[in-house]
C-alpha positions as CSV (number, residue, x, y, z in Angstrom):
1,M,-8.2,-0.3,-6.0
2,C,-10.4,0.2,-3.1
3,Y,-12.1,3.1,-4.6
4,D,-12.6,1.0,-7.7
5,R,-14.3,-1.8,-5.6
6,Y,-16.3,0.9,-3.8
7,V,-17.7,2.4,-6.8
8,A,-18.3,-1.0,-8.6
9,I,-20.3,-2.3,-5.7
10,C,-21.9,0.8,-4.1
11,K,-22.4,2.9,-7.2
12,P,-22.4,0.6,-10.2
13,L,-24.6,2.7,-12.4
14,H,-22.2,5.7,-12.1
15,Y,-19.0,3.5,-12.6
16,G,-18.2,4.9,-16.0
17,T,-18.5,8.5,-14.9
18,L,-16.8,8.2,-11.6
19,L,-13.9,6.0,-12.8
20,G,-13.4,7.2,-16.3
21,S,-9.8,7.6,-17.7
22,R,-9.5,11.2,-16.6
23,A,-10.3,10.1,-13.0
24,C,-7.9,7.2,-13.2
25,A,-5.2,9.4,-14.6
26,H,-5.6,12.0,-11.8
27,M,-5.5,9.2,-9.1
28,A,-2.4,7.7,-10.7
29,A,-0.8,11.0,-11.0
30,A,-1.4,12.0,-7.3
31,A,-0.1,8.5,-6.2
32,W,3.1,8.9,-8.5
33,A,3.6,12.5,-7.3
34,T,3.2,11.7,-3.7
35,G,5.6,8.8,-3.9
36,F,8.1,10.7,-5.9
37,L,8.0,13.5,-3.4
38,S,8.4,11.3,-0.5
39,S,11.3,9.3,-2.0
40,L,13.0,12.5,-3.0
41,L,12.8,13.9,0.5
42,H,14.1,10.6,2.1
43,T,16.9,10.3,-0.5
44,A,18.0,13.9,0.0
45,N,18.1,13.5,3.7
46,T,19.9,10.2,3.3
47,F,22.7,11.6,1.2
48,S,23.2,14.4,3.7
49,L,23.9,11.9,6.5
50,P,27.5,11.4,7.5
51,L,28.2,7.6,7.9
52,C,30.4,6.6,10.7
53,Q,30.3,2.8,10.4
54,G,31.1,2.5,6.7
55,N,28.4,2.0,3.9
56,A,27.8,-1.6,3.9
57,L,24.3,-2.8,4.8
58,G,23.5,-6.4,5.4
59,Q,20.2,-6.2,3.7
60,F,18.6,-6.8,0.2
61,F,16.9,-3.4,0.3
62,C,18.4,-0.1,1.3
63,E,15.8,0.7,3.9
64,I,15.8,3.8,6.2
65,P,16.2,2.2,9.6
66,H,19.3,0.4,8.4
67,I,20.8,3.5,7.0
68,L,20.0,5.5,10.2
69,K,22.1,2.8,12.2
70,L,25.1,3.7,10.2
71,S,24.7,7.4,10.7
72,C,26.6,9.4,13.4
73,S,24.6,12.6,13.0
74,H,21.7,13.4,15.2
75,S,20.3,16.2,13.1
76,G,20.0,14.0,10.1
77,Y,18.3,11.3,12.3
78,L,15.9,13.9,13.7
79,T,15.1,15.0,10.1
80,E,14.5,11.5,8.9
81,I,12.2,11.0,11.9
82,G,10.1,14.1,10.9
83,L,9.9,12.8,7.4
84,I,8.7,9.5,8.7
85,V,6.1,11.2,10.8
86,V,4.8,13.0,7.9
87,S,4.8,9.8,5.8
88,V,2.9,8.0,8.6
89,C,0.3,10.7,8.6
90,L,-0.2,10.3,4.9
91,V,-0.4,6.5,5.2
92,F,-2.9,6.8,8.0
93,G,-5.1,9.0,6.0
94,C,-5.0,6.4,3.2
95,F,-5.7,3.7,5.6
96,V,-8.8,5.5,7.0
97,F,-10.0,5.9,3.5
98,I,-9.7,2.3,2.8
99,V,-11.3,1.2,6.0
100,F,-14.2,3.7,5.4
101,S,-14.6,2.4,1.8
102,Y,-14.6,-1.2,2.9
103,V,-17.3,-0.7,5.7
104,Q,-19.5,0.9,3.0
105,I,-18.8,-2.0,0.6
106,F,-19.6,-4.6,3.2
107,R,-22.7,-2.7,4.2
108,A,-23.8,-2.7,0.6
109,V,-22.9,-6.4,0.1
110,L,-24.9,-7.5,3.1
111,R,-28.0,-5.7,1.6
112,I,-27.8,-7.8,-1.5
113,P,-30.7,-10.2,-1.2
114,S,-29.3,-13.2,-3.1
115,Q,-26.5,-15.4,-1.8
116,Q,-25.0,-15.6,-5.3
117,G,-24.8,-11.8,-5.5
118,Q,-23.1,-11.7,-2.1
119,H,-20.6,-14.2,-3.0
120,K,-19.7,-12.4,-6.3
121,A,-19.3,-9.1,-4.5
122,F,-17.1,-10.7,-1.8
123,S,-15.0,-12.6,-4.4
124,M,-14.3,-9.2,-6.1
125,C,-13.0,-7.7,-2.7
126,L,-11.3,-10.5,-1.0
127,P,-8.2,-10.6,-3.2
128,H,-7.5,-7.0,-2.8
129,L,-8.1,-7.3,1.0
130,A,-5.6,-10.3,1.2
131,V,-3.0,-8.3,-0.6
132,L,-3.7,-5.2,1.5
133,S,-3.5,-7.2,4.6
134,L,-0.3,-8.9,3.6
135,F,1.3,-5.5,2.7
136,V,0.1,-3.7,6.0
137,S,1.1,-6.5,8.4
138,A,4.5,-7.0,6.8
139,T,5.2,-3.3,6.7
140,A,4.1,-2.9,10.3
141,F,6.1,-5.8,11.4
142,S,9.2,-4.4,9.7
143,N,8.9,-1.0,10.9
144,L,7.3,-1.4,14.5
145,K,9.5,-4.1,15.8
146,P,12.2,-3.2,18.4
147,P,15.7,-3.0,16.9
148,S,17.0,-5.5,19.4
149,I,15.2,-8.5,17.6
150,S,16.5,-7.5,14.1
151,S,18.2,-10.3,12.4
152,R,19.1,-10.6,8.7
153,S,17.0,-13.5,7.4
154,P,13.6,-12.6,8.8
155,D,14.1,-8.9,7.8
156,L,14.9,-10.1,4.3
157,V,11.8,-12.1,4.2
158,V,9.6,-9.4,5.5
159,S,11.1,-6.8,3.1
160,V,10.4,-9.1,0.1
161,L,6.8,-9.7,1.5
162,Y,6.0,-6.0,1.5
163,M,7.9,-4.8,-1.5
164,V,7.7,-7.5,-4.1
165,V,4.8,-9.7,-3.4
166,P,1.9,-7.0,-3.5
167,P,3.0,-5.4,-6.7
168,A,3.4,-8.8,-8.3
169,L,-0.2,-9.8,-7.2
170,N,-1.8,-6.6,-8.4
171,P,-1.9,-7.4,-12.2
172,F,-3.4,-10.8,-11.2
173,I,-6.0,-9.3,-9.1
174,Y,-7.0,-6.8,-12.0
175,S,-7.2,-9.6,-14.6
176,L,-9.6,-11.5,-12.3
177,R,-11.7,-8.1,-11.9
178,N,-11.7,-7.7,-15.6
179,Q,-12.9,-11.4,-16.2
180,E,-15.7,-10.9,-13.8
181,L,-16.8,-7.5,-15.4
182,K,-16.7,-9.4,-18.9
183,E,-18.9,-12.3,-17.5
184,A,-21.4,-9.7,-16.0
185,I,-21.7,-7.9,-19.3
186,R,-22.3,-11.2,-21.2
187,K,-25.1,-12.0,-18.9
């Protein structure tokens, strides 16, 4: 979505060539492949962990930190930490790309001479930034808080915030984007 906004605002005349169906298919395939590979590695490691404290989690989602609490193996724990470090590096790379793209977008928007043009450009980006901020802040809170302040109901709310709400809002954001594009074409 960030790249879509970047191309739409910073390179509008090249939008069709830079974001054609082939480019979108490649980006979607890369995202799906990366997610599948990451999930496969975490799942394989999770199934190799011996569980000492039973297998009942007091959570709605089966998240890695809660599974690691049930494990009695240090080697599986270290392997999972290694996988998490690799995942964090990938996420950090994506985050840097998003920040760089939005810096370019805001620079381009601030050069738009009309107030109405700036408003339209910002209104196209702000819903995506809101969903992204919600996802990043909820994920950071969930994964970076000390285990000593872990309680069931806030963990459940935070899990829903980063796993359910952003994907549910994405179709709404795309429909807003498509309506704006249709209006721009009509004018």
